[in-house]
N, C-alpha and C positions, 0 to 999 in steps of 0.2 A: 423309742429310738429318735434321736434328734437329727433333723436334716439341716445341713449347713447351706444356706443360700449363697450362690456365687456372687461375688462383689461385681457391681457394674463397672465397666471400663470407664476411665476418665474420658472427657470429651476429646482431649488432644490425642490420646492413644487411639480412640475410635476413629478420629479423622485420619491419622497416619495409616491405620489399617485399611480404611476406605481408599486412600490414594494408592496404597500398595496393590489392592485388588484391581483397581482400574488399570494400573500399569501392567499387571500380569495378564489382564484381559485384552491388552493391545491398545488401550486408550492412552497413548503417550503424550498427546497434546503437542506442545512446542519443543519437548525435550530432544527429539531426534534432530530438529533443525539447529537448536543451540549447540548440541554435541557436534554436529557436522561443522558448524561455524568455528568452533574451538579448534577442531582438527585442521580446517582450512587455514586459519590464522597461524597455527603452530607450524604447519608445513612451510608456508610462505615466509614466515619469520626466520625459520631455519635456513631457507635458501637465500634470503635477502634481508639483512637486519634493518633495512629502511622501511620495511612493510608496516610494522607497528609503530613507527615514529609518529609523533603528534602531527607533524606537517602532512604526512600521507593520509592519516585518518581524517583530518579535516577535509582534504580533497575528496576522500571516499564518501564522506557524509554529503558533501555538496553534489556529488555525482548521483547520489541516490534519489534526490528530490524529484527530478522530472520523471524518470522511469517509475519511481515508487508511486507517484501520483496517478500515472496511467494504470499501474497495477491495481490500485484501489478500485478503479472502475471495473477491471476484470474480476475482482473479488465479488462484486455485486452480481454480475451476470452469471458467474459460476455458481453462486448460491441459489439461483433459481433454475439451475440445470441447463443453462445455455452458454453460448460462447460469442465473443466478438473478435473477429480476425482483422478488423479494419482500424484498430486503435492507433496504429502507427501512422496510417494515412490521415486519420482525423487530426492527430497531433501536428503532422506536417502542414495540413491545410490551415489550421489555426495559426501556426507560425507565419505562413505566407500572407494570410489576411492581415495579421498584425503589422508585418513589415511594410506591405504595400500601402495600407491605410495610414500608417504613422509617418512613413518616410516619403513615399511618392505622392500620396494624396494630401499630405500635411494635415491630417486630422489630429485633434487633441488625443493624447495617449489614452485617456480613459474611454473615449469613443472607439478607438481602434481595438482596445481590449474587449469592449462590449461586443463589437462585431465578430471578433475571433471566437469568443465564447458562445455567442448567439449561433454561429454556424455549427458549432458542436452540438448545441441543443437541437437544432433543426434536423441534423443527421440522425440523432437518437429518436426523434419523433417519427421520422420516416421509417426507421427500422421497426419501431413499435407498431406502426400502422400495418406494415407489410406482414409482421408476425401475427398480430391479433386479427386482422381483417381477412388476410388471404392464406394464412396457415403455412407460410413458407418457413422452412427450417432456418434457424438463426445462422447455421453454418453457411448456407447458400446466400442469405441476405448479406451477411457481413463480408463474405468473400467477394460478392459483387461490389459491395461498398468499398472494399480495399482498392479495387481497380478504379471505380468511378470517382471516389474522393481524391485519389492520386491524380486523376485527370484534372479535377477542379484545382488542385494545388498547382499543377504545371500551368494551367490556364491563367490563374491569378498572378503567378510570377511573370508570365509573359516571356519575352525574349531576353529580359535581363538575367533571369536565372538565379541570381544571388543578390540579396539586398542586406546591407549592413545597418544595424541599429546604432543610433548615436551613443557613444560611450558615456556621455554626460546625462543621458536620460535616467530617470529614477528607477525604471525597471531593470536596466542593465546594472546600475549601481547596486540594486537590491540583490541581484543574482550573483554578482561577482565580488562585491566589496563590503556588503553589509554583514557585520558580525555583532553579536550581542556583547555589551560590556560585561565584565565578570560579575558585577553585583546583580545585574538583571538576570543573567543565566542562572546564578545560584538561587535567586528569589523564585524563578519559575520552577526550579527543581523542588524547592520546599513546598510551594503551592500545589504542584502536581501531586506530590506525595500525600499531602493533607487531603486533597480531593479524592485520591485513590482510597485512603483509609476511610474517609467518610462514606464513600459509595459501598465499600465492603461492609461497614457497620450497618448501613441502612438495609442492605440485602439480608444481612444476618437477622436483623429485627423482624423483617417481613417473613422470613422463613420460619423463625421461632414462633411467630404469631400463628402460622399455619400448621404448627406441630411438625415441621420438617427439620431434617438435619441441617444445622447451621454452624458457621465458624464461631469459635470462641473469641473473646476479646484478646486473649494472649496470642492466638494465631494471627489475628488481624494486625496486631502490633508487630509481630515478628515479620510478617510479609511486607508491611509498610517500611519497617526499618531496613530490610534487605534492599528494597527498591530505592530508598533514599541513599543508602551507601553506594549502590551501583551507579546511580545518576550523579552523585557528587564526585565520585572518582572519575567517571567519564568526562564530566564537565571540567574538572581540574586538569585532566590530561590534555583535552582539546585546547584549553586556555594557555598551555605551554607554547602553543603556536599562535595561530590567528584567532582561535576561539570557536564558538558555536555559530555557525552560519545562520543568518536570518531565513534563508530559503529552506534550509533543513528544518528549522523550527516551524515554518509554515506547513511543510509536509507532515510533520508530527502532529500539528494541530488538526489537519485534515483526517489523519488516522484516528485521533481521539473522537472527533465529531462523528465520523462514520461509525465507529465502534458504539458510541452512545446511541446513534440512530438505530443500529441493528439490534442492540441488546436492551434498550430501554423504551422503545416506542412501539406503537401498534403496527406501524409500517414495517419495522424490522422483524417483528414476530410473523407478520404475513409473508415476508420474503423467505424466511426459513420454512414456513408451512408450505409454500408453493414449491420450494426446492425439494422438500421431503415427499410430497404427494400432491399433485395438481388437483386430482379429483377430490381428495379429502379436504383440501383447502376450499374448493368450490362448494362442497356440501356444508362446510362450516360457515358459509356466508361471506367469504373473502372475495372481493372483486379482483379476480385473477388477472383480467386484462389490464387493469390499472397498475398492478404490481409489475407485470411485464413491461408496460410502457415506461414506468418510472425507472426501472432497472436499466433499460437501454438508454434512456435519456441521461441518467446519472453517469453511466459508463462513458458515453461519448463526450459529455461535458468535462469529466475529469481528464479524458484524453486530450481535449483542447487545452485545459489548464496545464497539463504536462508539456504540451507542445510550446506553449507560451514561455514556460519556465526554461525549456531547453533552448529556445531562441534567445532568451535574455542571457542565459549562461554563456552562449557562444557569441552573443552580440550580432547575430546574423540569422537569416532564413534563406534557404536555397532549395534546389531541386532534390537534394538528398535528405532534407529534413524529414524525420519520421520514417525513413526507409531503413534498409539494412536489417539490423537485428533488434529494432525497437519492438516489433510485435513479439518476437521470440522472448526477449528479456522480460517484457511485461507479463506475458502469460506464464512463463516459467517462474517468475517471482511469486505469483499468486499460488501456483501449484506447489512449489518447493516450500512455501510458507505454511502449507497445510490445508488449503481449501480443496474440498472434494470436487472432482470433475463431474460428479453425478448429482450435485446440488444438495442443499440443506445442511452442509457442515463446513465450518470455517469461520474466521473472524477477520476484522479489518487489520489486526496486527500481523496477519499472514503476509500482507504486502510489505510491511516494514521488515520482518525477518527475511523474507524471500529476496527482497531487493538488496539487502546487506550482503547476503550470500552471493548473489549474482555479481555485484560490484566488487566484492572482495576477490572473486576469481579473476575478474577483468583487471583489477588493479595489480594483483600479484603477478599475473602473467605478463602484464605490461612492464613491470619492474624487472622481470627476468628477460625482457627483450625477445619473447617468444612470438611466433607468428600467430595471426588471428585465427588461423585454422585450428590451432591447439586449443584456443579459448572456446571455440564452438564445440569441439569434441568434449572438453572437460565439462562445460555447461550441460551438454546433452546427457553425459553420464550422471551428473548430480541430479538432473531432473528425473531420470529413470529410477535412481536410488530413492529419491523422495517419494515417488508414487508407490514404489514397493513398500 
């Protein structure tokens, strides 16, 4: 009797089956966020045709930069299973220091920026020391920091309360009027896609060498082609208005750099290990205290960068800088984007996806002239749905 051997599945078919199995198992990745974003855009476009206009989307991308940068820091601390409730206050303090040093003390702008970012670093070092040396919960440390740093912000501003940044300064021009010429925007799209395809190819070669399941060349080409098409269409549409903002490109660059650090470096692997299990990471030889320290410092530094961007966008720093819903939006953006509140799961791109969702809700409700109370309710509902 002749036994017919079953034919092996093709690599592409096997890959599709693997993706389907992960989806059925609940590992949906960014799919729920993207689907939710499509629904949000569809609803607001139906209610107000201006929402998806090129001009409004340009404004939306520019609004994403400052909050998105702060959310990147939240991503890092969430990955180690901790939280920072003071990022709004840190961003406001950085804005105040920049304004006072640059306008009132007449420091060169580069020194004023260094002072603002340096203050963010010092706050992170303080948090790290309190956590690693005294064992205080990060919730308590950063809640105290929220109040203490806000006090520093008010003290720095003094009786003036509000300081305007010169409109002709390069940082205000960068945040308000700097847009990439079309040729440069398209060139960056092509280069980014080539870098993405190259990284996928290198990863596939490494996995194949280790006898692990890897992506085929066809799949890599398909994914790179889809990314190229999406980026080209988005760039073309934004160029119908003012174009791609330099500040938004700066935020995207931060996302890519952090993604590389988390996925391609020893430090990034240690962050995920600590977030997954502190004791296991310690037994594996990871310097857990250093990882905690670096995460807190990176979070507060990115919060300071976000505060500087926000001040440049408004061309002013005042007592309300970093207050209001800044903390809410930054933390919600990271969680909505897919970062686990319990550590060890998530990527830097969560901040990008989450902040687009947050700002889309804000922009849509603003165009509908609805009260801010409605925006808070809608954002809260979206946050709960994202966690579910």
